[in-house]
VOPAVEX-400142 format. One record per atom (N, C-alpha, C, CB): x, y negated, z; chain; residue number from 1; residue in three letters. Coordinates in Angstrom, 1 decimal. Glycine has a CB too. Example, Ala and Ser with C-alpha at 12.3 -4.5 7.8 and 13.67 -1.06 7.14 Angstrom:
! residues 2
R        x        y        z   unit   pos   code
R     13.2      5.7      7.8      A     1    ala
R     12.3      4.5      7.8      A     1    ala
R     13.2      3.3      7.8      A     1    ala
R     11.3      4.5      9.0      A     1    ala
R     12.8      2.2      7.1      A     2    ser
R     13.7      1.1      7.1      A     2    ser
R     12.9      0.0      7.9      A     2    ser
R     14.1      0.6      5.7      A     2    ser
***
This chain:
! residues 145
R        x        y        z   unit   pos   code
R    100.4   -158.7     59.9      A     1    met
R    100.7   -158.7     61.3      A     1    met
R     99.4   -159.2     62.0      A     1    met
R    101.9   -159.5     61.7      A     1    met
R     99.1   -158.5     63.1      A     2    lys
R     98.0   -159.0     64.0      A     2    lys
R     98.5   -160.0     65.0      A     2    lys
R     97.3   -157.7     64.7      A     2    lys
R     97.9   -161.1     65.0      A     3    ile
R     98.3   -162.2     65.9      A     3    ile
R     97.1   -162.8     66.6      A     3    ile
R     99.1   -163.3     65.1      A     3    ile
R     97.3   -162.9     67.9      A     4    ser
R     96.2   -163.5     68.7      A     4    ser
R     96.7   -165.0     69.0      A     4    ser
R     96.0   -162.8     70.1      A     4    ser
R     95.8   -165.9     69.0      A     5    ile
R     96.1   -167.3     69.3      A     5    ile
R     95.1   -167.8     70.3      A     5    ile
R     96.0   -168.2     68.0      A     5    ile
R     95.6   -168.8     71.1      A     6    ala
R     94.7   -169.4     72.1      A     6    ala
R     95.3   -170.8     72.4      A     6    ala
R     94.6   -168.5     73.4      A     6    ala
R     94.3   -171.6     72.9      A     7    ser
R     94.7   -172.9     73.3      A     7    ser
R     93.8   -173.4     74.4      A     7    ser
R     94.8   -173.9     72.2      A     7    ser
R     94.2   -174.4     75.1      A     8    asp
R     93.3   -175.2     75.9      A     8    asp
R     92.9   -176.4     75.1      A     8    asp
R     93.9   -175.5     77.3      A     8    asp
R     92.2   -177.4     75.8      A     9    his
R     91.8   -178.6     75.1      A     9    his
R     93.0   -179.4     74.5      A     9    his
R     91.0   -179.5     76.0      A     9    his
R     94.1   -179.4     75.1      A    10    ala
R     95.2   -180.1     74.7      A    10    ala
R     95.8   -179.6     73.4      A    10    ala
R     96.3   -180.2     75.7      A    10    ala
R     95.6   -178.3     73.1      A    11    gly
R     96.1   -177.7     71.9      A    11    gly
R     95.1   -177.3     70.9      A    11    gly
R     96.8   -176.4     72.3      A    11    gly
R     93.8   -177.7     71.2      A    12    phe
R     92.7   -177.4     70.3      A    12    phe
R     92.9   -177.8     68.9      A    12    phe
R     91.4   -178.0     70.9      A    12    phe
R     93.2   -179.0     68.6      A    13    glu
R     93.3   -179.5     67.2      A    13    glu
R     94.4   -178.8     66.5      A    13    glu
R     93.5   -181.0     67.2      A    13    glu
R     95.6   -178.6     67.1      A    14    phe
R     96.7   -177.9     66.5      A    14    phe
R     96.3   -176.5     66.3      A    14    phe
R     97.9   -178.0     67.3      A    14    phe
R     95.7   -175.8     67.2      A    15    asn
R     95.3   -174.4     67.1      A    15    asn
R     94.4   -174.1     65.9      A    15    asn
R     94.7   -173.9     68.4      A    15    asn
R     93.5   -175.1     65.6      A    16    glu
R     92.7   -174.9     64.4      A    16    glu
R     93.5   -174.9     63.1      A    16    glu
R     91.6   -176.1     64.3      A    16    glu
R     94.5   -175.7     63.0      A    17    lys
R     95.4   -175.8     61.9      A    17    lys
R     96.3   -174.5     61.8      A    17    lys
R     96.3   -177.0     61.9      A    17    lys
R     96.7   -174.1     63.0      A    18    leu
R     97.6   -172.9     63.1      A    18    leu
R     96.8   -171.7     62.6      A    18    leu
R     98.0   -172.7     64.6      A    18    leu
R     95.6   -171.5     63.0      A    19    lys
R     94.8   -170.4     62.5      A    19    lys
R     94.7   -170.4     61.0      A    19    lys
R     93.3   -170.5     63.0      A    19    lys
R     94.4   -171.5     60.4      A    20    asp
R     94.4   -171.6     58.9      A    20    asp
R     95.7   -171.2     58.3      A    20    asp
R     94.0   -173.0     58.5      A    20    asp
R     96.8   -171.7     58.9      A    21    tyr
R     98.2   -171.5     58.3      A    21    tyr
R     98.5   -170.0     58.4      A    21    tyr
R     99.2   -172.3     59.1      A    21    tyr
R     98.2   -169.4     59.5      A    22    leu
R     98.6   -167.9     59.7      A    22    leu
R     97.7   -167.1     58.8      A    22    leu
R     98.3   -167.5     61.2      A    22    leu
R     96.5   -167.4     58.6      A    23    glu
R     95.6   -166.6     57.7      A    23    glu
R     96.1   -166.8     56.3      A    23    glu
R     94.1   -167.1     57.8      A    23    glu
R     96.6   -168.0     55.9      A    24    ser
R     97.1   -168.2     54.5      A    24    ser
R     98.4   -167.4     54.3      A    24    ser
R     97.4   -169.7     54.3      A    24    ser
R     99.0   -167.0     55.3      A    25    gln
R    100.2   -166.2     55.2      A    25    gln
R     99.9   -164.7     55.2      A    25    gln
R    101.2   -166.5     56.4      A    25    gln
R     98.6   -164.4     55.3      A    26    gly
R     98.2   -163.0     55.2      A    26    gly
R     98.1   -162.2     56.6      A    26    gly
R     99.1   -162.2     54.4      A    26    gly
R     98.2   -163.0     57.7      A    27    his
R     98.1   -162.4     59.0      A    27    his
R     96.6   -162.2     59.4      A    27    his
R     98.9   -163.2     60.0      A    27    his
R     96.4   -161.2     60.2      A    28    glu
R     95.1   -161.0     60.8      A    28    glu
R     95.0   -161.7     62.1      A    28    glu
R     94.7   -159.5     61.0      A    28    glu
R     94.1   -162.7     62.3      A    29    ile
R     94.1   -163.5     63.4      A    29    ile
R     92.9   -163.3     64.3      A    29    ile
R     94.1   -165.0     63.0      A    29    ile
R     93.1   -163.2     65.6      A    30    lys
R     92.1   -163.2     66.6      A    30    lys
R     92.2   -164.4     67.5      A    30    lys
R     92.1   -161.8     67.5      A    30    lys
R     91.2   -165.3     67.4      A    31    ser
R     91.3   -166.6     68.2      A    31    ser
R     90.5   -166.5     69.5      A    31    ser
R     90.8   -167.7     67.3      A    31    ser
R     91.1   -166.9     70.6      A    32    phe
R     90.5   -166.9     71.9      A    32    phe
R     90.1   -168.3     72.4      A    32    phe
R     91.4   -166.2     72.9      A    32    phe
R     90.1   -169.3     71.5      A    33    gly
R     89.6   -170.6     71.9      A    33    gly
R     90.7   -171.5     72.4      A    33    gly
R     88.6   -170.5     72.9      A    33    gly
R     90.3   -172.6     72.9      A    34    cys
R     89.0   -173.0     73.2      A    34    cys
R     88.3   -173.6     72.0      A    34    cys
R     89.1   -174.1     74.3      A    34    cys
R     87.0   -174.1     72.2      A    35    ser
R     86.2   -174.4     71.0      A    35    ser
R     86.0   -175.9     70.8      A    35    ser
R     84.9   -173.8     71.1      A    35    ser
R     86.6   -176.8     71.7      A    36    asn
R     86.5   -178.2     71.6      A    36    asn
R     87.5   -178.9     72.4      A    36    asn
R     85.0   -178.7     72.0      A    36    asn
R     87.4   -180.2     72.5      A    37    leu
R     88.3   -181.1     73.3      A    37    leu
R     88.0   -181.3     74.7      A    37    leu
R     88.5   -182.4     72.6      A    37    leu
R     86.9   -180.7     75.2      A    38    asp
R     86.5   -180.8     76.6      A    38    asp
R     87.5   -180.1     77.5      A    38    asp
R     85.1   -180.2     76.8      A    38    asp
R     87.8   -180.8     78.6      A    39    ser
R     88.8   -180.2     79.6      A    39    ser
R     88.4   -178.8     80.0      A    39    ser
R     88.9   -181.1     80.8      A    39    ser
R     89.4   -177.9     80.0      A    40    cys
R     89.2   -176.5     80.3      A    40    cys
R     90.4   -176.0     81.0      A    40    cys
R     88.8   -175.7     79.1      A    40    cys
R     90.4   -174.7     81.4      A    41    asp
R     91.5   -174.1     82.1      A    41    asp
R     92.2   -173.2     81.2      A    41    asp
R     91.0   -173.3     83.4      A    41    asp
R     93.5   -173.5     80.9      A    42    tyr
R     94.3   -172.7     79.9      A    42    tyr
R     94.3   -171.2     80.2      A    42    tyr
R     95.7   -173.2     79.9      A    42    tyr
R     94.3   -170.7     81.5      A    43    pro
R     94.3   -169.3     81.7      A    43    pro
R     93.1   -168.5     81.1      A    43    pro
R     94.4   -169.0     83.2      A    43    pro
R     91.9   -169.2     81.1      A    44    asp
R     90.7   -168.6     80.6      A    44    asp
R     90.9   -168.2     79.1      A    44    asp
R     89.6   -169.6     80.7      A    44    asp
R     91.8   -168.8     78.4      A    45    phe
R     92.0   -168.5     77.0      A    45    phe
R     93.4   -167.8     76.7      A    45    phe
R     92.0   -169.8     76.2      A    45    phe
R     94.4   -168.2     77.5      A    46    gly
R     95.7   -167.6     77.3      A    46    gly
R     95.8   -166.1     77.8      A    46    gly
R     96.7   -168.4     78.1      A    46    gly
R     95.1   -165.8     78.9      A    47    ile
R     95.2   -164.5     79.5      A    47    ile
R     94.6   -163.4     78.5      A    47    ile
R     94.5   -164.4     80.8      A    47    ile
R     93.4   -163.6     78.0      A    48    pro
R     92.9   -162.6     77.0      A    48    pro
R     93.8   -162.5     75.8      A    48    pro
R     91.5   -162.9     76.7      A    48    pro
R     94.3   -163.6     75.3      A    49    ala
R     95.1   -163.5     74.1      A    49    ala
R     96.4   -162.8     74.4      A    49    ala
R     95.5   -164.9     73.6      A    49    ala
R     97.1   -163.1     75.4      A    50    ala
R     98.4   -162.4     75.8      A    50    ala
R     98.1   -160.9     76.1      A    50    ala
R     99.0   -163.1     77.0      A    50    ala
R     96.9   -160.7     76.7      A    51    lys
R     96.6   -159.3     77.0      A    51    lys
R     96.5   -158.4     75.8      A    51    lys
R     95.2   -159.3     77.8      A    51    lys
R     96.1   -159.0     74.6      A    52    thr
R     96.1   -158.2     73.4      A    52    thr
R     97.4   -157.7     73.0      A    52    thr
R     95.5   -159.0     72.3      A    52    thr
R     98.5   -158.4     73.3      A    53    val
R     99.9   -158.0     73.1      A    53    val
R    100.2   -156.9     74.1      A    53    val
R    100.9   -159.2     73.2      A    53    val
R     99.9   -157.2     75.4      A    54    ser
R    100.2   -156.2     76.4      A    54    ser
R     99.5   -154.9     76.2      A    54    ser
R     99.8   -156.7     77.8      A    54    ser
R     98.3   -154.9     75.7      A    55    asp
R     97.5   -153.7     75.4      A    55    asp
R     97.8   -153.0     74.1      A    55    asp
R     96.1   -154.0     75.5      A    55    asp
R     98.7   -153.7     73.3      A    56    gly
R     99.0   -153.1     71.9      A    56    gly
R     98.0   -153.4     70.9      A    56    gly
R     99.2   -151.7     72.1      A    56    gly
R     97.0   -154.3     71.1      A    57    glu
R     96.0   -154.6     70.1      A    57    glu
R     96.5   -155.7     69.1      A    57    glu
R     94.7   -155.1     70.8      A    57    glu
R     97.5   -156.4     69.5      A    58    ala
R     98.1   -157.4     68.6      A    58    ala
R     99.6   -157.2     68.6      A    58    ala
R     97.7   -158.8     69.0      A    58    ala
R    100.2   -157.6     67.6      A    59    asp
R    101.7   -157.6     67.5      A    59    asp
R    102.3   -158.7     68.2      A    59    asp
R    102.1   -157.5     66.0      A    59    asp
R    101.7   -159.9     68.1      A    60    arg
R    102.2   -161.1     68.7      A    60    arg
R    101.1   -162.0     69.1      A    60    arg
R    103.2   -161.8     67.8      A    60    arg
R    101.4   -163.0     69.9      A    61    ala
R    100.4   -164.1     70.2      A    61    ala
R    101.1   -165.4     70.2      A    61    ala
R     99.8   -163.8     71.6      A    61    ala
R    100.4   -166.5     70.0      A    62    ile
R    100.8   -167.8     70.1      A    62    ile
R     99.9   -168.6     71.0      A    62    ile
R    101.0   -168.5     68.6      A    62    ile
R    100.4   -169.1     72.0      A    63    leu
R     99.6   -169.8     73.0      A    63    leu
R    100.0   -171.3     73.1      A    63    leu
R     99.8   -169.1     74.4      A    63    leu
R     99.0   -172.2     73.1      A    64    val
R     99.3   -173.6     73.0      A    64    val
R     98.5   -174.3     74.1      A    64    val
R     98.9   -174.2     71.6      A    64    val
R     99.2   -175.1     74.8      A    65    cys
R     98.6   -176.0     75.8      A    65    cys
R     99.4   -177.4     75.8      A    65    cys
R     98.7   -175.4     77.3      A    65    cys
R     99.2   -178.2     76.7      A    66    asn
R     99.8   -179.5     76.7      A    66    asn
R    101.3   -179.5     76.6      A    66    asn
R     99.4   -180.3     78.0      A    66    asn
R    102.0   -178.7     77.5      A    67    asn
R    103.4   -178.6     77.5      A    67    asn
R    103.9   -177.2     77.4      A    67    asn
R    103.9   -179.1     78.8      A    67    asn
R    103.1   -176.2     77.3      A    68    gly
R    103.5   -174.8     77.1      A    68    gly
R    103.9   -174.1     78.3      A    68    gly
R    104.6   -174.8     76.1      A    68    gly
R    104.1   -174.8     79.4      A    69    ile
R    104.7   -174.2     80.6      A    69    ile
R    103.6   -173.2     81.3      A    69    ile
R    105.1   -175.2     81.6      A    69    ile
R    102.4   -173.7     81.4      A    70    gly
R    101.4   -172.8     82.1      A    70    gly
R    101.2   -171.5     81.2      A    70    gly
R    100.1   -173.6     82.2      A    70    gly
R    101.1   -171.7     79.9      A    71    met
R    100.9   -170.5     79.1      A    71    met
R    102.0   -169.6     79.2      A    71    met
R    100.7   -171.0     77.6      A    71    met
R    103.2   -170.1     79.3      A    72    ser
R    104.4   -169.2     79.4      A    72    ser
R    104.4   -168.5     80.7      A    72    ser
R    105.7   -170.1     79.3      A    72    ser
R    104.0   -169.1     81.8      A    73    met
R    104.0   -168.5     83.1      A    73    met
R    103.0   -167.4     83.1      A    73    met
R    103.6   -169.5     84.2      A    73    met
R    101.8   -167.6     82.5      A    74    leu
R    100.7   -166.6     82.6      A    74    leu
R    101.1   -165.4     81.7      A    74    leu
R     99.4   -167.1     82.2      A    74    leu
R    101.7   -165.7     80.5      A    75    ala
R    102.0   -164.6     79.6      A    75    ala
R    103.0   -163.6     80.2      A    75    ala
R    102.6   -165.2     78.3      A    75    ala
R    103.9   -164.1     80.9      A    76    asn
R    105.0   -163.3     81.5      A    76    asn
R    104.5   -162.5     82.7      A    76    asn
R    106.2   -164.1     81.8      A    76    asn
R    103.3   -162.7     83.1      A    77    lys
R    102.8   -161.8     84.2      A    77    lys
R    102.3   -160.5     83.7      A    77    lys
R    101.6   -162.6     84.9      A    77    lys
R    102.1   -160.3     82.4      A    78    leu
R    101.5   -159.1     81.8      A    78    leu
R    102.6   -158.2     81.3      A    78    leu
R    100.6   -159.5     80.6      A    78    leu
R    102.5   -156.9     81.7      A    79    asn
R    103.4   -155.9     81.2      A    79    asn
R    103.5   -155.9     79.7      A    79    asn
R    103.0   -154.5     81.8      A    79    asn
R    104.8   -155.7     79.3      A    80    gly
R    105.0   -155.6     77.8      A    80    gly
R    105.1   -157.0     77.1      A    80    gly
R    104.0   -154.8     77.2      A    80    gly
R    104.8   -158.0     77.8      A    81    val
R    104.8   -159.3     77.2      A    81    val
R    106.2   -160.0     77.4      A    81    val
R    103.7   -160.2     77.7      A    81    val
R    106.8   -160.5     76.4      A    82    leu
R    108.0   -161.3     76.5      A    82    leu
R    107.6   -162.7     75.9      A    82    leu
R    109.2   -160.6     75.7      A    82    leu
R    107.1   -163.5     76.8      A    83    gly
R    106.7   -164.9     76.4      A    83    gly
R    107.8   -165.9     76.5      A    83    gly
R    105.6   -165.3     77.3      A    83    gly
R    107.9   -166.8     75.5      A    84    ala
R    108.9   -167.7     75.4      A    84    ala
R    108.4   -169.1     75.1      A    84    ala
R    110.0   -167.3     74.4      A    84    ala
R    108.8   -170.1     75.9      A    85    leu
R    108.5   -171.5     75.6      A    85    leu
R    109.7   -172.0     74.8      A    85    leu
R    108.3   -172.3     77.0      A    85    leu
R    109.4   -172.6     73.6      A    86    val
R    110.5   -173.1     72.8      A    86    val
R    110.4   -174.6     72.6      A    86    val
R    110.5   -172.3     71.4      A    86    val
R    111.5   -175.2     72.3      A    87    tyr
R    111.5   -176.6     72.1      A    87    tyr
R    112.4   -177.1     70.9      A    87    tyr
R    112.1   -177.3     73.3      A    87    tyr
R    112.7   -176.1     70.0      A    88    ser
R    113.5   -176.4     68.8      A    88    ser
R    113.4   -175.2     67.9      A    88    ser
R    115.0   -176.8     69.2      A    88    ser
R    113.8   -175.4     66.7      A    89    glu
R    113.9   -174.3     65.8      A    89    glu
R    115.0   -173.3     66.3      A    89    glu
R    114.3   -174.7     64.3      A    89    glu
R    116.0   -173.8     66.8      A    90    glu
R    117.1   -172.9     67.3      A    90    glu
R    116.6   -172.0     68.5      A    90    glu
R    118.3   -173.7     67.8      A    90    glu
R    115.8   -172.6     69.4      A    91    thr
R    115.3   -171.8     70.5      A    91    thr
R    114.2   -170.8     70.0      A    91    thr
R    114.7   -172.6     71.6      A    91    thr
R    113.5   -171.2     69.0      A    92    ala
R    112.5   -170.3     68.4      A    92    ala
R    113.3   -169.1     67.7      A    92    ala
R    111.7   -171.0     67.3      A    92    ala
R    114.4   -169.3     67.1      A    93    arg
R    115.1   -168.3     66.4      A    93    arg
R    115.8   -167.4     67.5      A    93    arg
R    116.3   -168.9     65.5      A    93    arg
R    116.4   -168.0     68.5      A    94    met
R    117.1   -167.2     69.5      A    94    met
R    116.1   -166.3     70.4      A    94    met
R    117.9   -168.1     70.4      A    94    met
R    114.9   -166.8     70.6      A    95    thr
R    114.0   -166.0     71.4      A    95    thr
R    113.5   -164.8     70.7      A    95    thr
R    112.8   -166.9     71.8      A    95    thr
R    113.6   -164.8     69.4      A    96    arg
R    113.2   -163.6     68.6      A    96    arg
R    114.5   -162.8     68.5      A    96    arg
R    112.6   -164.0     67.2      A    96    arg
R    115.6   -163.4     68.0      A    97    gln
R    116.8   -162.7     67.7      A    97    gln
R    117.4   -162.0     68.9      A    97    gln
R    117.8   -163.6     67.1      A    97    gln
R    117.5   -162.7     70.0      A    98    his
R    118.2   -162.1     71.2      A    98    his
R    117.3   -161.6     72.3      A    98    his
R    119.1   -163.2     71.8      A    98    his
R    116.0   -162.1     72.2      A    99    his
R    115.1   -161.7     73.3      A    99    his
R    113.9   -160.9     72.9      A    99    his
R    114.7   -162.9     74.1      A    99    his
R    113.7   -160.8     71.6      A   100    gly
R    112.5   -160.0     71.1      A   100    gly
R    111.2   -160.5     71.6      A   100    gly
R    112.7   -158.6     71.5      A   100    gly
R    111.0   -161.8     71.8      A   101    ser
R    109.8   -162.3     72.3      A   101    ser
R    108.6   -161.9     71.4      A   101    ser
R    109.9   -163.9     72.4      A   101    ser
R    107.5   -161.7     72.0      A   102    asn
R    106.3   -161.3     71.3      A   102    asn
R    105.1   -162.3     71.6      A   102    asn
R    105.9   -159.9     71.6      A   102    asn
R    105.4   -163.2     72.4      A   103    val
R    104.4   -164.3     72.7      A   103    val
R    105.2   -165.6     72.6      A   103    val
R    103.7   -164.1     74.0      A   103    val
R    104.7   -166.5     71.8      A   104    leu
R    105.3   -167.9     71.6      A   104    leu
R    104.4   -168.9     72.4      A   104    leu
R    105.4   -168.2     70.1      A   104    leu
R    105.0   -169.7     73.2      A   105    cys
R    104.3   -170.7     73.9      A   105    cys
R    104.7   -172.1     73.5      A   105    cys
R    104.4   -170.5     75.5      A   105    cys
R    103.8   -172.9     73.2      A   106    leu
R    104.1   -174.3     72.7      A   106    leu
R    103.4   -175.4     73.4      A   106    leu
R    103.7   -174.3     71.2      A   106    leu
R    104.0   -176.5     73.5      A   107    gly
R    103.4   -177.7     74.1      A   107    gly
R    103.0   -178.7     73.0      A   107    gly
R    104.4   -178.4     75.0      A   107    gly
R    101.7   -178.7     72.8      A   108    ala
R    101.1   -179.5     71.7      A   108    ala
R    101.3   -181.0     71.9      A   108    ala
R     99.6   -179.2     71.5      A   108    ala
R    101.4   -181.5     73.1      A   109    ala
R    101.6   -182.9     73.4      A   109    ala
R    103.0   -183.3     73.4      A   109    ala
R    100.9   -183.2     74.7      A   109    ala
R    103.9   -182.3     73.2      A   110    gln
R    105.3   -182.6     73.3      A   110    gln
R    106.0   -182.8     72.0      A   110    gln
R    106.0   -181.6     74.1      A   110    gln
R    105.4   -182.3     70.9      A   111    phe
R    106.0   -182.3     69.6      A   111    phe
R    105.0   -182.7     68.5      A   111    phe
R    106.6   -181.0     69.3      A   111    phe
R    105.5   -183.1     67.4      A   112    ser
R    104.6   -183.4     66.3      A   112    ser
R    104.1   -182.1     65.7      A   112    ser
R    105.4   -184.2     65.2      A   112    ser
R    103.1   -182.2     64.9      A   113    glu
R    102.5   -181.0     64.3      A   113    glu
R    103.6   -180.4     63.4      A   113    glu
R    101.3   -181.4     63.5      A   113    glu
R    104.3   -181.2     62.6      A   114    asp
R    105.4   -180.6     61.8      A   114    asp
R    106.4   -179.9     62.5      A   114    asp
R    106.0   -181.8     61.0      A   114    asp
R    106.8   -180.4     63.7      A   115    glu
R    107.8   -179.7     64.5      A   115    glu
R    107.3   -178.4     65.0      A   115    glu
R    108.2   -180.6     65.7      A   115    glu
R    106.1   -178.4     65.5      A   116    leu
R    105.5   -177.2     66.0      A   116    leu
R    105.4   -176.1     64.9      A   116    leu
R    104.1   -177.5     66.6      A   116    leu
R    105.0   -176.5     63.7      A   117    met
R    104.9   -175.6     62.6      A   117    met
R    106.2   -175.0     62.3      A   117    met
R    104.2   -176.3     61.4      A   117    met
R    107.3   -175.9     62.3      A   118    ser
R    108.6   -175.4     62.0      A   118    ser
R    109.1   -174.4     63.0      A   118    ser
R    109.6   -176.6     62.0      A   118    ser
R    108.7   -174.6     64.3      A   119    phe
R    109.1   -173.6     65.3      A   119    phe
R    108.4   -172.3     65.0      A   119    phe
R    108.7   -174.1     66.8      A   119    phe
R    107.1   -172.3     64.7      A   120    ile
R    106.3   -171.1     64.4      A   120    ile
R    106.9   -170.4     63.2      A   120    ile
R    104.9   -171.5     64.2      A   120    ile
R    107.2   -171.1     62.1      A   121    lys
R    107.7   -170.5     60.9      A   121    lys
R    109.0   -169.7     61.2      A   121    lys
R    108.0   -171.5     59.8      A   121    lys
R    109.9   -170.4     62.0      A   122    val
R    111.2   -169.7     62.3      A   122    val
R    110.9   -168.5     63.2      A   122    val
R    112.1   -170.7     63.1      A   122    val
R    110.1   -168.6     64.2      A   123    trp
R    109.8   -167.5     65.1      A   123    trp
R    109.2   -166.3     64.3      A   123    trp
R    108.8   -168.0     66.2      A   123    trp
R    108.3   -166.6     63.4      A   124    met
R    107.6   -165.6     62.7      A   124    met
R    108.6   -164.8     61.7      A   124    met
R    106.5   -166.1     61.9      A   124    met
R    109.6   -165.6     61.2      A   125    glu
R    110.5   -165.0     60.2      A   125    glu
R    111.7   -164.4     60.8      A   125    glu
R    110.9   -166.1     59.3      A   125    glu
R    111.9   -164.5     62.1      A   126    thr
R    113.2   -164.0     62.7      A   126    thr
R    112.9   -162.6     63.3      A   126    thr
R    113.7   -164.9     63.7      A   126    thr
R    113.8   -161.7     63.0      A   127    asp
R    113.8   -160.3     63.6      A   127    asp
R    114.6   -160.2     64.8      A   127    asp
R    114.3   -159.3     62.5      A   127    asp
R    114.3   -159.3     65.7      A   128    phe
R    115.0   -158.9     66.9      A   128    phe
R    116.2   -158.1     66.5      A   128    phe
R    114.2   -158.1     67.9      A   128    phe
R    117.4   -158.5     67.0      A   129    glu
R    118.7   -157.9     66.6      A   129    glu
R    118.9   -156.5     67.3      A   129    glu
R    119.8   -158.8     66.9      A   129    glu
R    118.3   -156.4     68.5      A   130    gly
R    118.5   -155.1     69.2      A   130    gly
R    119.9   -155.0     69.7      A   130    gly
R    118.2   -153.9     68.3      A   130    gly
R    120.5   -153.8     69.7      A   131    gly
R    121.8   -153.6     70.2      A   131    gly
R    122.0   -154.1     71.6      A   131    gly
R    122.8   -154.4     69.3      A   131    gly
R    123.0   -154.9     71.9      A   132    arg
R    123.3   -155.4     73.2      A   132    arg
R    122.1   -156.2     73.8      A   132    arg
R    124.6   -156.2     73.3      A   132    arg
R    121.4   -156.8     72.9      A   133    his
R    120.2   -157.6     73.3      A   133    his
R    119.1   -156.7     73.8      A   133    his
R    119.7   -158.5     72.2      A   133    his
R    119.0   -155.6     73.1      A   134    gly
R    118.0   -154.6     73.6      A   134    gly
R    118.3   -154.1     74.9      A   134    gly
R    117.9   -153.5     72.6      A   134    gly
R    119.6   -153.8     75.2      A   135    arg
R    120.0   -153.3     76.5      A   135    arg
R    119.6   -154.4     77.6      A   135    arg
R    121.5   -153.1     76.5      A   135    arg
R    119.9   -155.6     77.3      A   136    arg
R    119.6   -156.7     78.2      A   136    arg
R    118.1   -156.9     78.5      A   136    arg
R    120.2   -158.0     77.8      A   136    arg
R    117.3   -156.9     77.4      A   137    ile
R    115.9   -157.0     77.6      A   137    ile
R    115.3   -155.8     78.3      A   137    ile
R    115.2   -157.1     76.2      A   137    ile
R    115.9   -154.6     78.1      A   138    gly
R    115.5   -153.4     78.9      A   138    gly
R    115.6   -153.6     80.4      A   138    gly
R    116.3   -152.2     78.4      A   138    gly
R    116.6   -154.3     80.8      A   139    lys
R    116.8   -154.6     82.2      A   139    lys
R    115.7   -155.6     82.7      A   139    lys
R    118.2   -155.2     82.5      A   139    lys
R    115.3   -156.5     81.8      A   140    val
R    114.2   -157.4     82.2      A   140    val
R    112.9   -156.6     82.3      A   140    val
R    114.1   -158.5     81.2      A   140    val
R    112.6   -155.8     81.3      A   141    thr
R    111.3   -155.1     81.3      A   141    thr
R    111.2   -154.1     82.4      A   141    thr
R    111.0   -154.5     79.9      A   141    thr
R    112.4   -153.6     82.8      A   142    ala
R    112.4   -152.6     83.9      A   142    ala
R    111.8   -153.2     85.2      A   142    ala
R    113.8   -152.1     84.2      A   142    ala
R    111.7   -154.5     85.3      A   143    leu
R    111.1   -155.2     86.5      A   143    leu
R    109.6   -155.1     86.5      A   143    leu
R    111.5   -156.6     86.5      A   143    leu
R    109.0   -154.7     85.4      A   144    glu
R    107.5   -154.7     85.4      A   144    glu
R    107.0   -153.5     86.3      A   144    glu
R    107.0   -154.4     84.0      A   144    glu
R    105.9   -153.8     86.9      A   145    ser
R    105.3   -152.8     87.8      A   145    ser
R    104.1   -152.1     87.2      A   145    ser
R    104.9   -153.4     89.2      A   145    ser
***
């Protein structure tokens, strides 16, 4: 699977480990930064990563910042992106199963590295159920201009 990843300074250290993990699982990764712990603006990295999903260049994206909120907001501005901010394994599962999310947004400062990895593993392994959920998501995506 082609996966884009991005972080701001708050997610930098975790994002480096995430890249290694995803590559070890056989995924093709495109990283959009950032490249160090210096303060930076999350949209500069999150927008191009989420855009790869919108443009069909990547299957999914994972965006990491301090709390995940900013990344989630920007991701959902792009057509074709269903970005989800998760806070448990259950929300990671449900956002794939019932909502077909294709961009995962995480708050690196809100959870331990082990918790974040568990959210990612569940999200990556869960399929979209479609059916009535597809009908509902269709109503959401119909709002795109």
